[in-house]
TIRO-2110 file (N, C-alpha, C; in Angstrom, 1 decimal):
// TIRO-2110
123.3, 91.6, 128.4, N, 1, A
122.0, 91.8, 128.0, CA, 1, A
121.7, 93.4, 128.3, C, 1, A
122.0, 93.8, 129.5, N, 2, A
121.7, 95.2, 129.8, CA, 2, A
122.4, 96.1, 128.9, C, 2, A
123.5, 95.9, 128.6, N, 3, A
124.3, 96.7, 127.6, CA, 3, A
123.6, 96.8, 126.3, C, 3, A
123.1, 95.8, 125.8, N, 4, A
122.4, 95.8, 124.5, CA, 4, A
121.1, 96.6, 124.7, C, 4, A
120.5, 96.5, 125.8, N, 5, A
119.2, 97.3, 126.0, CA, 5, A
119.5, 98.7, 126.0, C, 5, A
120.7, 99.2, 126.6, N, 6, A
121.0, 100.6, 126.8, CA, 6, A
121.7, 101.1, 125.5, C, 6, A
122.2, 100.2, 124.6, N, 7, A
123.0, 100.7, 123.6, CA, 7, A
122.3, 101.8, 122.7, C, 7, A
123.1, 102.7, 122.3, N, 8, A
122.7, 103.8, 121.6, CA, 8, A
123.8, 104.7, 121.1, C, 8, A
123.5, 105.7, 120.3, N, 9, A
124.6, 106.5, 119.9, CA, 9, A
124.2, 108.0, 120.2, C, 9, A
125.0, 109.0, 119.8, N, 10, A
124.6, 110.3, 120.2, CA, 10, A
123.9, 111.0, 119.2, C, 10, A
123.0, 110.3, 118.4, N, 11, A
122.2, 110.9, 117.4, CA, 11, A
121.1, 111.9, 118.0, C, 11, A
121.2, 113.1, 117.4, N, 12, A
120.3, 114.1, 117.8, CA, 12, A
118.8, 113.9, 117.5, C, 12, A
118.7, 113.2, 116.3, N, 13, A
117.4, 112.9, 115.8, CA, 13, A
116.5, 112.1, 116.9, C, 13, A
117.4, 111.0, 117.3, N, 14, A
116.8, 110.2, 118.3, CA, 14, A
116.4, 110.9, 119.6, C, 14, A
117.2, 111.9, 119.9, N, 15, A
116.9, 112.8, 121.1, CA, 15, A
115.7, 113.5, 121.0, C, 15, A
115.6, 114.2, 119.7, N, 16, A
114.3, 114.9, 119.6, CA, 16, A
113.1, 114.0, 119.6, C, 16, A
113.2, 112.9, 118.8, N, 17, A
111.9, 112.0, 118.8, CA, 17, A
111.6, 111.4, 120.3, C, 17, A
112.7, 111.1, 121.0, N, 18, A
112.5, 110.6, 122.3, CA, 18, A
111.8, 111.7, 123.2, C, 18, A
112.4, 112.8, 123.2, N, 19, A
111.8, 114.0, 124.2, CA, 19, A
110.3, 114.4, 123.7, C, 19, A
110.2, 114.5, 122.5, N, 20, A
108.9, 114.9, 122.1, CA, 20, A
107.9, 113.8, 122.4, C, 20, A
108.2, 112.5, 122.1, N, 21, A
107.2, 111.4, 122.6, CA, 21, A
107.1, 111.3, 124.0, C, 21, A
108.1, 111.7, 124.8, N, 22, A
108.1, 111.5, 126.3, CA, 22, A
107.3, 112.6, 126.8, C, 22, A
107.5, 113.9, 126.3, N, 23, A
106.7, 115.0, 126.8, CA, 23, A
105.1, 114.7, 126.6, C, 23, A
104.8, 114.3, 125.4, N, 24, A
103.4, 114.1, 125.1, CA, 24, A
102.9, 112.9, 125.9, C, 24, A
103.6, 112.0, 126.2, N, 25, A
103.0, 111.0, 127.0, CA, 25, A
103.1, 111.0, 128.5, C, 25, A
104.0, 111.8, 128.8, N, 26, A
104.1, 112.3, 130.3, CA, 26, A
102.8, 113.2, 130.6, C, 26, A
102.5, 114.1, 129.7, N, 27, A
101.3, 114.9, 129.9, CA, 27, A
100.0, 114.0, 129.9, C, 27, A
99.9, 113.1, 128.9, N, 28, A
98.7, 112.2, 128.8, CA, 28, A
98.6, 111.3, 130.2, C, 28, A
99.9, 110.9, 130.5, N, 29, A
99.8, 110.1, 131.8, CA, 29, A
99.4, 110.9, 133.0, C, 29, A
100.0, 112.2, 133.1, N, 30, A
99.7, 113.0, 134.3, CA, 30, A
98.1, 113.2, 134.3, C, 30, A
97.5, 113.5, 133.2, N, 31, A
96.0, 113.7, 133.2, CA, 31, A
95.3, 112.4, 133.8, C, 31, A
95.7, 111.3, 133.4, N, 32, A
95.0, 110.1, 134.0, CA, 32, A
95.4, 109.7, 135.3, C, 32, A
96.7, 110.0, 135.7, N, 33, A
97.0, 109.6, 137.1, CA, 33, A
96.8, 110.6, 138.1, C, 33, A
97.1, 111.9, 137.8, N, 34, A
97.3, 112.9, 138.8, CA, 34, A
96.1, 113.9, 138.6, C, 34, A
95.5, 113.8, 137.5, N, 35, A
94.4, 114.9, 137.2, CA, 35, A
95.1, 116.2, 136.8, C, 35, A
96.4, 116.3, 136.3, N, 36, A
97.0, 117.5, 135.9, CA, 36, A
96.6, 117.8, 134.4, C, 36, A
96.8, 119.0, 134.0, N, 37, A
96.7, 119.3, 132.5, CA, 37, A
95.1, 119.1, 132.2, C, 37, A
94.2, 119.4, 133.2, N, 38, A
92.7, 119.3, 132.8, CA, 38, A
92.3, 117.7, 132.8, C, 38, A
93.1, 116.9, 133.4, N, 39, A
92.7, 115.4, 133.5, CA, 39, A
91.7, 115.2, 134.6, C, 39, A
91.2, 114.0, 134.6, N, 40, A
90.2, 113.7, 135.7, CA, 40, A
90.8, 112.9, 136.9, C, 40, A
92.0, 112.3, 136.8, N, 41, A
92.6, 111.7, 137.8, CA, 41, A
92.6, 110.1, 137.7, C, 41, A
93.2, 109.4, 138.6, N, 42, A
93.1, 108.0, 138.6, CA, 42, A
91.8, 107.3, 138.6, C, 42, A
91.1, 107.5, 139.6, N, 43, A
89.8, 106.8, 140.0, CA, 43, A
88.7, 107.0, 138.7, C, 43, A
88.6, 108.3, 138.3, N, 44, A
87.8, 108.6, 137.2, CA, 44, A
88.2, 107.9, 135.9, C, 44, A
89.6, 107.9, 135.8, N, 45, A
90.1, 107.3, 134.5, CA, 45, A
89.7, 105.8, 134.5, C, 45, A
90.1, 105.0, 135.6, N, 46, A
89.8, 103.7, 135.8, CA, 46, A
88.3, 103.5, 135.5, C, 46, A
87.4, 104.3, 136.1, N, 47, A
85.9, 104.1, 135.9, CA, 47, A
85.5, 104.2, 134.5, C, 47, A
86.1, 105.2, 133.8, N, 48, A
85.7, 105.3, 132.5, CA, 48, A
86.2, 104.4, 131.6, C, 48, A
87.4, 103.9, 131.7, N, 49, A
88.0, 102.8, 130.9, CA, 49, A
87.1, 101.6, 131.1, C, 49, A
86.8, 101.3, 132.4, N, 50, A
85.9, 100.1, 132.7, CA, 50, A
84.6, 100.2, 132.1, C, 50, A
83.8, 101.3, 132.4, N, 51, A
82.5, 101.3, 132.1, CA, 51, A
82.1, 101.7, 130.6, C, 51, A
83.0, 102.5, 130.1, N, 52, A
82.7, 103.0, 128.6, CA, 52, A
83.5, 102.2, 127.6, C, 52, A
84.7, 101.7, 127.9, N, 53, A
85.4, 101.0, 126.9, CA, 53, A
85.6, 99.5, 127.3, C, 53, A
85.2, 99.1, 128.4, N, 54, A
85.2, 97.8, 128.7, CA, 54, A
86.7, 97.1, 129.0, C, 54, A
87.5, 98.2, 129.4, N, 55, A
89.0, 97.7, 129.7, CA, 55, A
89.1, 97.5, 131.2, C, 55, A
89.6, 96.4, 131.7, N, 56, A
89.7, 96.0, 133.0, CA, 56, A
90.6, 96.9, 133.7, C, 56, A
90.2, 97.1, 135.0, N, 57, A
91.2, 97.9, 135.9, CA, 57, A
92.7, 97.7, 135.8, C, 57, A
93.1, 96.4, 135.9, N, 58, A
94.5, 96.1, 135.9, CA, 58, A
95.2, 96.6, 134.5, C, 58, A
94.4, 96.4, 133.5, N, 59, A
95.1, 96.8, 132.1, CA, 59, A
95.1, 98.4, 132.2, C, 59, A
94.1, 99.1, 132.7, N, 60, A
94.1, 100.4, 132.8, CA, 60, A
95.3, 100.9, 133.6, C, 60, A
95.5, 100.4, 134.6, N, 61, A
96.6, 100.7, 135.4, CA, 61, A
98.0, 100.7, 134.7, C, 61, A
98.1, 99.5, 134.0, N, 62, A
99.2, 99.3, 133.2, CA, 62, A
99.5, 100.4, 132.1, C, 62, A
98.3, 100.8, 131.5, N, 63, A
98.4, 101.8, 130.4, CA, 63, A
98.7, 103.2, 131.0, C, 63, A
98.1, 103.5, 132.2, N, 64, A
98.5, 104.7, 132.9, CA, 64, A
100.0, 104.7, 133.2, C, 64, A
100.5, 103.7, 133.7, N, 65, A
101.9, 103.6, 134.1, CA, 65, A
102.7, 103.7, 132.8, C, 65, A
102.4, 103.0, 131.8, N, 66, A
103.2, 103.1, 130.5, CA, 66, A
103.3, 104.7, 130.0, C, 66, A
102.2, 105.2, 130.2, N, 67, A
102.2, 106.6, 129.7, CA, 67, A
102.9, 107.7, 130.7, C, 67, A
102.7, 107.5, 131.9, N, 68, A
103.3, 108.4, 132.8, CA, 68, A
104.9, 108.1, 133.1, C, 68, A
105.1, 106.9, 133.5, N, 69, A
106.4, 106.5, 133.8, CA, 69, A
107.3, 106.3, 132.5, C, 69, A
106.6, 105.9, 131.5, N, 70, A
107.3, 105.8, 130.1, CA, 70, A
107.6, 107.2, 129.6, C, 70, A
106.7, 108.1, 129.8, N, 71, A
107.1, 109.5, 129.3, CA, 71, A
108.2, 109.9, 130.1, C, 71, A
108.2, 109.8, 131.4, N, 72, A
109.4, 110.3, 132.2, CA, 72, A
110.6, 109.6, 131.8, C, 72, A
110.5, 108.3, 131.5, N, 73, A
111.7, 107.6, 131.2, CA, 73, A
112.2, 108.1, 129.9, C, 73, A
111.4, 108.4, 128.9, N, 74, A
111.8, 108.9, 127.6, CA, 74, A
112.4, 110.3, 127.7, C, 74, A
111.8, 111.2, 128.6, N, 75, A
112.4, 112.6, 128.7, CA, 75, A
113.8, 112.4, 129.2, C, 75, A
114.1, 111.6, 130.2, N, 76, A
115.4, 111.5, 130.7, CA, 76, A
116.4, 110.5, 129.9, C, 76, A
115.6, 109.7, 129.0, N, 77, A
116.3, 108.7, 128.4, CA, 77, A
116.8, 107.5, 129.2, C, 77, A
116.1, 107.1, 130.2, N, 78, A
116.4, 105.9, 130.9, CA, 78, A
115.4, 104.8, 130.6, C, 78, A
116.1, 103.7, 130.2, N, 79, A
115.4, 102.4, 129.7, CA, 79, A
114.4, 102.8, 128.6, C, 79, A
114.9, 103.6, 127.7, N, 80, A
114.2, 104.2, 126.6, CA, 80, A
113.4, 103.2, 125.8, C, 80, A
114.1, 102.2, 125.5, N, 81, A
113.5, 101.1, 124.7, CA, 81, A
112.3, 100.5, 125.3, C, 81, A
112.4, 100.1, 126.6, N, 82, A
111.3, 99.7, 127.4, CA, 82, A
110.1, 100.6, 127.5, C, 82, A
110.5, 101.9, 127.7, N, 83, A
109.5, 102.9, 127.8, CA, 83, A
108.7, 103.0, 126.5, C, 83, A
109.5, 103.1, 125.3, N, 84, A
108.8, 103.2, 124.1, CA, 84, A
108.0, 101.9, 123.8, C, 84, A
108.5, 100.8, 124.2, N, 85, A
107.6, 99.5, 124.0, CA, 85, A
106.3, 99.6, 124.7, C, 85, A
106.4, 100.1, 125.9, N, 86, A
105.1, 100.2, 126.7, CA, 86, A
104.2, 101.2, 126.1, C, 86, A
104.6, 102.3, 125.6, N, 87, A
103.8, 103.3, 124.9, CA, 87, A
103.3, 102.7, 123.6, C, 87, A
104.1, 101.9, 122.8, N, 88, A
103.6, 101.4, 121.6, CA, 88, A
102.5, 100.4, 121.8, C, 88, A
102.7, 99.5, 122.8, N, 89, A
101.5, 98.6, 123.1, CA, 89, A
100.4, 99.3, 123.6, C, 89, A
100.4, 100.4, 124.2, N, 90, A
99.3, 101.1, 124.8, CA, 90, A
98.6, 101.7, 123.5, C, 90, A
99.4, 102.1, 122.6, N, 91, A
98.9, 102.9, 121.3, CA, 91, A
98.2, 101.9, 120.4, C, 91, A
98.7, 100.6, 120.4, N, 92, A
98.1, 99.5, 119.4, CA, 92, A
96.7, 99.1, 120.1, C, 92, A
96.7, 99.0, 121.4, N, 93, A
95.4, 98.6, 122.0, CA, 93, A
94.5, 99.8, 121.9, C, 93, A
94.9, 101.1, 122.1, N, 94, A
93.9, 102.2, 121.8, CA, 94, A
93.4, 102.2, 120.5, C, 94, A
94.3, 102.0, 119.5, N, 95, A
93.9, 102.0, 118.1, CA, 95, A
92.7, 101.0, 117.7, C, 95, A
93.0, 99.8, 118.2, N, 96, A
92.0, 98.8, 117.9, CA, 96, A
90.9, 98.6, 118.8, C, 96, A
91.1, 99.0, 120.1, N, 97, A
90.0, 98.9, 121.0, CA, 97, A
89.1, 100.1, 121.0, C, 97, A
89.6, 101.3, 120.7, N, 98, A
88.8, 102.5, 120.8, CA, 98, A
88.6, 103.4, 119.5, C, 98, A
89.7, 103.5, 118.8, N, 99, A
89.8, 104.7, 117.8, CA, 99, A
89.6, 104.3, 116.4, C, 99, A
89.8, 103.0, 116.1, N, 100, A
89.8, 102.6, 114.6, CA, 100, A
88.4, 102.8, 114.0, C, 100, A
87.3, 102.6, 114.8, N, 101, A
86.0, 102.7, 114.2, CA, 101, A
85.6, 104.2, 114.0, C, 101, A
86.6, 105.2, 114.4, N, 102, A
86.4, 106.7, 114.0, CA, 102, A
87.2, 107.0, 112.7, C, 102, A
87.8, 106.0, 112.0, N, 103, A
88.5, 106.3, 110.9, CA, 103, A
90.0, 106.8, 111.1, C, 103, A
90.5, 107.5, 110.1, N, 104, A
91.9, 107.9, 110.2, CA, 104, A
92.3, 109.3, 111.0, C, 104, A
91.5, 110.1, 110.7, N, 105, A
91.8, 111.7, 111.1, CA, 105, A
91.3, 111.9, 112.5, C, 105, A
92.0, 112.8, 113.1, N, 106, A
91.6, 113.2, 114.4, CA, 106, A
90.4, 114.2, 114.3, C, 106, A
89.6, 114.3, 115.2, N, 107, A
88.3, 115.1, 115.2, CA, 107, A
88.7, 116.5, 115.7, C, 107, A
89.3, 117.3, 114.7, N, 108, A
89.8, 118.6, 115.2, CA, 108, A
88.6, 119.6, 115.6, C, 108, A
87.5, 119.5, 115.1, N, 109, A
86.4, 120.5, 115.3, CA, 109, A
85.4, 120.0, 116.2, C, 109, A
85.5, 118.8, 116.6, N, 110, A
84.5, 118.1, 117.6, CA, 110, A
83.1, 117.9, 117.0, C, 110, A
83.1, 117.9, 115.7, N, 111, A
81.8, 117.7, 115.1, CA, 111, A
81.5, 116.2, 114.7, C, 111, A
82.4, 115.2, 115.2, N, 112, A
82.0, 113.9, 115.1, CA, 112, A
82.1, 113.1, 116.4, C, 112, A
81.8, 111.9, 116.6, N, 113, A
81.7, 111.2, 117.9, CA, 113, A
83.0, 110.8, 118.4, C, 113, A
84.1, 110.8, 117.7, N, 114, A
85.4, 110.4, 118.3, CA, 114, A
86.7, 110.7, 117.4, C, 114, A
87.8, 110.3, 117.7, N, 115, A
89.1, 110.6, 117.1, CA, 115, A
89.5, 109.3, 116.4, C, 115, A
90.1, 109.5, 115.2, N, 116, A
90.7, 108.4, 114.6, CA, 116, A
92.1, 108.0, 114.9, C, 116, A
92.7, 107.3, 114.2, N, 117, A
94.0, 106.8, 114.7, CA, 117, A
95.3, 107.4, 114.2, C, 117, A
95.2, 108.7, 113.6, N, 118, A
96.3, 109.5, 113.1, CA, 118, A
97.3, 109.7, 114.3, C, 118, A
96.8, 110.1, 115.4, N, 119, A
97.7, 110.4, 116.4, CA, 119, A
98.6, 109.3, 116.9, C, 119, A
97.8, 108.1, 116.9, N, 120, A
98.4, 106.7, 117.4, CA, 120, A
99.5, 106.2, 116.6, C, 120, A
99.2, 106.4, 115.2, N, 121, A
100.3, 106.0, 114.2, CA, 121, A
101.5, 106.8, 114.4, C, 121, A
101.4, 108.1, 114.5, N, 122, A
102.6, 108.9, 114.7, CA, 122, A
103.3, 108.6, 116.0, C, 122, A
102.6, 108.4, 117.0, N, 123, A
103.3, 107.8, 118.3, CA, 123, A
103.9, 106.5, 118.1, C, 123, A
103.3, 105.6, 117.4, N, 124, A
103.9, 104.4, 117.0, CA, 124, A
105.1, 104.5, 116.4, C, 124, A
105.2, 105.3, 115.3, N, 125, A
106.3, 105.6, 114.4, CA, 125, A
107.5, 106.0, 115.3, C, 125, A
107.2, 107.0, 116.1, N, 126, A
108.4, 107.6, 117.0, CA, 126, A
108.8, 106.4, 118.0, C, 126, A
107.9, 105.6, 118.6, N, 127, A
108.2, 104.7, 119.5, CA, 127, A
109.0, 103.5, 118.8, C, 127, A
108.8, 103.3, 117.7, N, 128, A
109.5, 102.2, 116.9, CA, 128, A
111.0, 102.7, 116.6, C, 128, A
111.0, 104.0, 116.3, N, 129, A
112.4, 104.6, 116.1, CA, 129, A
113.2, 104.4, 117.3, C, 129, A
112.7, 104.7, 118.5, N, 130, A
113.4, 104.6, 119.7, CA, 130, A
113.7, 103.1, 120.2, C, 130, A
112.7, 102.2, 119.9, N, 131, A
112.9, 100.8, 120.2, CA, 131, A
114.0, 100.2, 119.4, C, 131, A
114.1, 100.6, 118.0, N, 132, A
115.2, 100.0, 117.2, CA, 132, A
116.5, 100.7, 117.4, C, 132, A
116.5, 102.0, 117.5, N, 133, A
117.8, 102.7, 117.7, CA, 133, A
118.3, 103.3, 119.0, C, 133, A
117.5, 103.2, 119.9, N, 134, A
117.8, 103.6, 121.3, CA, 134, A
117.6, 105.1, 121.6, C, 134, A
118.0, 105.6, 122.7, N, 135, A
117.7, 106.9, 123.2, CA, 135, A
118.3, 108.1, 122.6, C, 135, A
119.4, 107.9, 122.0, N, 136, A
120.2, 109.1, 121.4, CA, 136, A
121.0, 109.9, 122.4, C, 136, A
121.4, 111.1, 121.9, N, 137, A
122.2, 112.0, 122.8, CA, 137, A
121.4, 112.3, 124.0, C, 137, A
122.4, 112.9, 124.9, N, 138, A
121.7, 113.4, 126.2, CA, 138, A
120.8, 112.5, 126.9, C, 138, A
121.1, 111.2, 127.0, N, 139, A
120.2, 110.3, 127.6, CA, 139, A
121.1, 109.5, 128.7, C, 139, A
120.3, 109.0, 129.8, N, 140, A
120.9, 108.3, 130.7, CA, 140, A
121.2, 106.9, 130.2, C, 140, A
120.6, 106.4, 129.2, N, 141, A
120.9, 105.1, 128.6, CA, 141, A
122.3, 105.3, 128.0, C, 141, A
122.6, 106.3, 127.2, N, 142, A
124.0, 106.6, 126.6, CA, 142, A
125.0, 106.6, 127.7, C, 142, A
124.8, 107.3, 128.9, N, 143, A
125.9, 107.4, 129.8, CA, 143, A
126.0, 106.0, 130.6, C, 143, A
125.0, 105.3, 130.7, N, 144, A
125.1, 104.0, 131.3, CA, 144, A
125.7, 103.0, 130.3, C, 144, A
125.4, 103.0, 129.1, N, 145, A
126.0, 102.2, 128.1, CA, 145, A
127.5, 102.4, 128.0, C, 145, A
128.0, 103.6, 128.1, N, 146, A
129.4, 103.9, 128.0, CA, 146, A
130.1, 103.3, 129.3, C, 146, A
129.4, 103.3, 130.3, N, 147, A
130.0, 102.7, 131.7, CA, 147, A
130.1, 101.2, 131.6, C, 147, A
129.0, 100.5, 131.0, N, 148, A
128.8, 99.2, 131.0, CA, 148, A
129.5, 98.3, 130.0, C, 148, A
129.5, 99.1, 128.8, N, 149, A
130.1, 98.4, 127.6, CA, 149, A
131.5, 98.2, 127.6, C, 149, A
131.9, 97.2, 127.0, N, 150, A
133.4, 96.9, 126.9, CA, 150, A
134.1, 97.8, 126.0, C, 150, A
135.3, 98.1, 126.1, N, 151, A
136.0, 99.0, 125.2, CA, 151, A
135.9, 98.5, 123.7, C, 151, A
135.8, 97.1, 123.6, N, 152, A
135.8, 96.6, 122.2, CA, 152, A
134.5, 97.0, 121.6, C, 152, A
133.4, 96.9, 122.4, N, 153, A
132.1, 97.4, 121.7, CA, 153, A
132.0, 98.9, 121.4, C, 153, A
132.6, 99.5, 122.3, N, 154, A
132.5, 101.1, 122.1, CA, 154, A
133.4, 101.2, 120.7, C, 154, A
134.5, 100.8, 120.7, N, 155, A
135.4, 100.8, 119.5, CA, 155, A
134.7, 100.4, 118.3, C, 155, A
133.9, 99.4, 118.4, N, 156, A
133.2, 98.9, 117.2, CA, 156, A
132.3, 99.9, 116.7, C, 156, A
131.5, 100.5, 117.6, N, 157, A
130.7, 101.7, 117.1, CA, 157, A
131.4, 102.8, 116.5, C, 157, A
132.5, 103.1, 117.3, N, 158, A
133.4, 104.2, 116.8, CA, 158, A
134.0, 103.9, 115.5, C, 158, A
134.4, 102.7, 115.2, N, 159, A
135.0, 102.2, 114.0, CA, 159, A
134.0, 102.2, 112.9, C, 159, A
132.6, 102.1, 113.2, N, 160, A
131.7, 102.1, 112.1, CA, 160, A
131.3, 103.5, 111.7, C, 160, A
131.5, 104.5, 112.6, N, 161, A
131.1, 105.8, 112.4, CA, 161, A
132.1, 106.8, 111.8, C, 161, A
133.4, 106.5, 112.3, N, 162, A
134.5, 107.3, 111.8, CA, 162, A
134.7, 107.3, 110.5, C, 162, A
134.9, 106.1, 109.7, N, 163, A
135.2, 106.0, 108.3, CA, 163, A
134.1, 106.7, 107.4, C, 163, A
132.8, 106.5, 107.9, N, 164, A
131.7, 107.3, 107.2, CA, 164, A
131.9, 108.7, 107.3, C, 164, A
132.3, 109.2, 108.4, N, 165, A
132.5, 110.7, 108.5, CA, 165, A
133.7, 111.3, 107.7, C, 165, A
134.8, 110.4, 107.6, N, 166, A
135.8, 110.8, 106.7, CA, 166, A
135.5, 110.8, 105.2, C, 166, A
134.8, 109.9, 104.9, N, 167, A
134.2, 109.8, 103.4, CA, 167, A
133.3, 111.1, 103.2, C, 167, A
132.4, 111.3, 104.1, N, 168, A
131.4, 112.4, 103.9, CA, 168, A
132.2, 113.7, 103.9, C, 168, A
133.2, 113.8, 104.6, N, 169, A
134.0, 115.0, 104.7, CA, 169, A
134.8, 115.2, 103.3, C, 169, A
135.4, 114.1, 102.9, N, 170, A
136.0, 114.2, 101.5, CA, 170, A
135.1, 114.6, 100.3, C, 170, A
133.9, 114.0, 100.4, N, 171, A
132.9, 114.3, 99.5, CA, 171, A
132.5, 115.8, 99.5, C, 171, A
132.5, 116.4, 100.7, N, 172, A
132.0, 117.7, 100.8, CA, 172, A
133.1, 118.7, 100.4, C, 172, A
134.3, 118.4, 100.5, N, 173, A
135.5, 119.1, 100.2, CA, 173, A
135.8, 119.1, 98.6, C, 173, A
135.2, 118.2, 98.0, N, 174, A
135.5, 118.2, 96.6, CA, 174, A
134.8, 119.1, 95.7, C, 174, A
END
């Protein structure tokens, strides 16, 4: 079970998606949890979510944890699928609970009352990519997977990739 959760390959595209999503959510989580990057900190965030959006404190704590710890997990590639799932759930709730009523686009110029769901859809797409395919190259998941996986599983992944590479090489050399 753990090996399946950690399974990934050395794909650089996954690495880029994972790190970009991780940094974005670590910064958002830091604002809410620690007051970094111009944020208001934990107590103000909990109060705002409760009073202005009607989100109970326990769910607010879960959302903050998903953003902060999920962002950290994505940056280093540790339990990336779990981290991406937490972020995806947070984005779905934010879309439907808060942002859908403001339409699709972000409020770039501050001339409307709120932001649309554009950002949330992009974050969901990146999270889905990571949930389906894993953390990619330079991740702790990949290192742990290689240690936990049986040689047969690693060989299966290798046997799926190597023939494709040889075919691609032959096509390029023609």
